[in-house]
C-alpha positions as CSV (number, residue, x, y, z in Angstrom):
1,X,0.0,0.0,0.0
2,X,1.3,3.4,-1.0
3,X,1.2,6.3,1.4
4,X,2.2,9.9,0.9
5,X,4.9,11.6,3.1
6,X,3.3,12.5,6.4
7,X,2.4,16.2,7.0
8,X,4.2,18.4,9.6
9,X,4.1,17.3,13.2
10,X,2.0,20.4,14.1
11,X,-0.7,19.4,11.7
12,X,-0.6,15.8,13.0
13,X,-1.0,17.0,16.6
14,X,-3.9,19.3,15.6
15,X,-5.6,16.3,13.9
16,X,-5.1,14.2,16.9
17,X,-6.7,16.8,19.1
18,X,-9.7,16.9,16.9
19,X,-10.1,13.1,17.1
20,X,-9.7,13.2,20.8
21,X,-12.3,15.8,21.2
22,X,-14.7,13.8,19.0
23,X,-14.2,10.9,21.4
24,X,-15.1,13.1,24.3
25,X,-18.3,14.2,22.5
26,X,-19.2,10.6,21.8
27,X,-18.9,9.8,25.5
28,X,-21.0,12.8,26.5
29,X,-23.6,11.8,24.0
30,X,-24.1,8.5,25.7
31,X,-24.4,10.1,29.2
32,X,-26.2,13.3,28.4
33,X,-29.6,11.8,29.0
34,X,-28.6,10.6,32.4
35,X,-27.2,14.0,33.7
36,X,-26.2,17.3,32.0
37,X,-22.3,17.1,32.3
38,X,-19.9,19.9,32.2
39,X,-16.4,18.9,31.0
40,X,-13.4,21.3,31.3
41,X,-9.9,20.8,29.9
42,X,-6.9,23.0,30.0
43,X,-3.5,22.3,28.3
44,X,-0.4,24.4,27.9
45,X,2.3,23.4,25.4
46,X,5.6,24.7,24.1
47,X,7.9,23.5,21.4
48,X,10.5,24.2,18.7
49,X,10.8,23.2,15.1
50,X,13.4,23.8,12.4
51,X,14.3,22.5,8.9
52,X,17.3,22.4,6.7
53,X,17.4,21.9,2.9
54,X,20.6,21.0,1.1
55,X,20.9,20.2,-2.6
56,X,23.6,18.5,-4.6
57,X,22.7,19.0,-8.2
58,X,19.0,18.3,-8.5
59,X,18.9,15.9,-5.5
60,X,18.0,17.6,-2.3
61,X,17.8,16.5,1.3
62,X,15.3,18.1,3.6
63,X,15.8,17.5,7.3
64,X,13.4,18.6,10.0
65,X,13.6,18.3,13.8
66,X,10.6,19.0,16.1
67,X,10.2,18.9,19.9
68,X,7.1,19.6,22.0
69,X,6.1,19.2,25.6
70,X,2.8,19.9,27.3
71,X,1.1,19.9,30.7
72,X,-0.6,16.5,30.1
73,X,2.8,14.8,30.2
74,X,3.3,14.5,26.5
75,X,7.0,15.0,25.6
76,X,8.4,13.9,22.2
77,X,11.0,14.7,19.6
78,X,10.5,13.9,15.9
79,X,12.9,13.7,12.9
80,X,12.1,13.7,9.2
81,X,14.7,13.2,6.5
82,X,13.4,13.4,2.9
83,X,15.4,13.0,-0.4
84,X,13.7,14.5,-3.5
85,X,14.4,15.5,-7.0
86,X,14.1,19.2,-7.2
87,X,13.7,19.2,-10.9
88,X,10.2,17.7,-10.7
89,X,9.7,18.0,-6.9
90,X,9.4,14.2,-6.8
91,X,10.2,12.5,-3.5
92,X,12.8,9.7,-3.8
93,X,12.7,8.3,-0.2
94,X,12.3,9.4,3.3
95,X,12.8,8.4,6.9
96,X,10.6,9.4,9.8
97,X,10.2,8.8,13.5
98,X,9.4,10.2,17.0
99,X,10.7,9.3,20.4
100,X,9.6,10.2,24.0
101,X,11.7,12.8,25.8
102,X,13.3,12.5,29.2
103,X,12.3,15.2,31.7
104,X,15.5,17.2,31.2
105,X,16.0,16.6,27.4
106,X,14.2,19.7,26.2
107,X,14.3,23.2,27.6
108,X,12.7,26.5,26.2
109,X,12.4,30.1,27.3
110,X,8.6,30.3,27.4
111,X,8.5,34.0,28.3
112,X,10.6,35.7,25.6
113,X,11.1,32.6,23.3
114,X,14.8,33.6,23.2
115,X,16.1,30.1,22.9
116,X,15.5,26.4,23.2
117,X,17.6,23.3,23.4
118,X,17.1,19.6,22.6
119,X,19.8,17.4,24.2
120,X,21.0,14.2,22.4
121,X,18.0,11.9,21.8
122,X,17.8,8.5,20.1
123,X,15.0,8.4,17.5
124,X,14.0,5.2,15.6
125,X,13.4,6.0,11.9
126,X,11.1,4.1,9.6
127,X,12.3,4.0,5.9
128,X,10.1,4.6,2.8
129,X,10.9,4.5,-0.9
130,X,9.0,7.0,-3.1
131,X,8.0,7.9,-6.6
132,X,5.6,10.3,-8.2
133,X,2.6,8.2,-7.0
134,X,3.5,8.0,-3.4
135,X,5.7,6.2,-0.9
136,X,6.0,2.6,0.3
137,X,7.4,1.4,3.6
138,X,10.5,-0.7,3.2
139,X,10.3,-2.3,6.7
140,X,13.9,-1.1,7.4
141,X,14.6,0.9,10.6
142,X,17.6,2.6,12.0
143,X,18.5,4.6,15.1
144,X,19.4,8.2,14.7
145,X,21.1,10.5,17.3
146,X,19.5,13.9,17.3
147,X,20.2,17.2,19.1
148,X,19.4,20.8,18.4
149,X,19.8,24.4,19.7
150,X,17.4,27.2,18.7
151,X,17.9,30.9,18.9
152,X,14.9,33.3,18.7
153,X,15.0,35.8,15.8
154,X,13.0,39.0,15.4
155,X,9.8,40.0,17.2
156,X,7.5,37.7,19.2
157,X,4.1,37.3,17.6
158,X,1.0,36.7,19.7
159,X,-2.4,35.3,18.9
160,X,-5.7,34.7,20.6
161,X,-8.8,32.8,19.5
162,X,-12.3,32.3,20.9
163,X,-15.0,30.1,19.5
164,X,-18.4,28.6,20.4
165,X,-19.7,25.4,18.7
166,X,-22.8,23.3,19.1
167,X,-22.7,19.5,18.6
168,X,-26.1,17.9,19.1
169,X,-27.1,18.7,22.6
170,X,-23.7,19.9,23.6
171,X,-22.0,23.3,23.4
172,X,-18.2,23.8,23.3
173,X,-16.5,27.0,24.4
174,X,-12.9,27.3,23.3
175,X,-10.3,29.9,24.2
176,X,-6.7,29.7,22.9
177,X,-3.8,32.0,23.2
178,X,-0.1,31.9,22.6
179,X,3.0,33.3,21.1
180,X,5.6,32.4,18.4
181,X,9.0,33.6,17.2
182,X,11.1,32.8,14.2
183,X,14.4,31.1,15.0
184,X,17.7,30.0,13.7
185,X,18.8,26.6,14.7
186,X,21.8,24.2,14.7
187,X,20.8,20.6,14.1
188,X,23.1,17.7,14.8
189,X,22.1,14.4,13.2
190,X,24.4,11.4,13.8
191,X,27.3,13.9,14.4
192,X,26.6,16.0,11.3
193,X,25.8,19.6,11.9
194,X,23.2,21.5,9.8
195,X,22.2,25.1,9.9
196,X,18.4,25.5,9.9
197,X,15.5,28.0,10.1
198,X,12.4,27.4,12.2
199,X,10.3,28.8,15.0
200,X,9.6,28.6,18.8
201,X,6.2,28.6,20.2
202,X,4.1,28.4,23.4
203,X,0.3,28.1,23.7
204,X,-2.5,27.5,26.1
205,X,-6.0,26.2,25.3
206,X,-9.1,26.0,27.5
207,X,-12.1,24.0,26.5
208,X,-15.5,23.8,28.3
209,X,-18.3,21.5,27.1
210,X,-21.8,21.8,28.4
211,X,-24.4,19.2,27.5
212,X,-28.1,20.2,28.0
């Protein structure tokens, strides 16, 4: 079965959050007739991401390192390495994987987003071969050693979002806020150093669901 290279880790985490919330609503739907529940959730997260792109002729290597931690105890680092033909923007192969982080493996300045650091972490990568129609897992794996340092660049951007949504007999109130800052980064993959560009971020979300 062919699959396409996975989207960015941020998009994957957003999709996971949507699925998780759908599960909450399904649970509420089964209990709403018994009693009108109120569910509250609050999560704060911070992270850093950066990518490097190096070409030799028309063959390019895109490398991305991402780290995120949140107040629910989720801590992980991810590594993507993609080779592609820049002439036709056709992927040739890629490796991808994530690993849990130790408590002291990632640090970030959450106030000014001035810097962040990912200490040496082992990530198991899954290999895929690709062509214009998609990618196929090869079944091969390898262990990569990853570390990174990030330095904030330019101004800090802030955002805030509020929404109210109705699902059946339930209403969800959402409040989100956070900040981000562009960054330069130095990535080290298996002892090889790469200069990269990326960003630092911190965010907080509050969700309240009331079922009538």
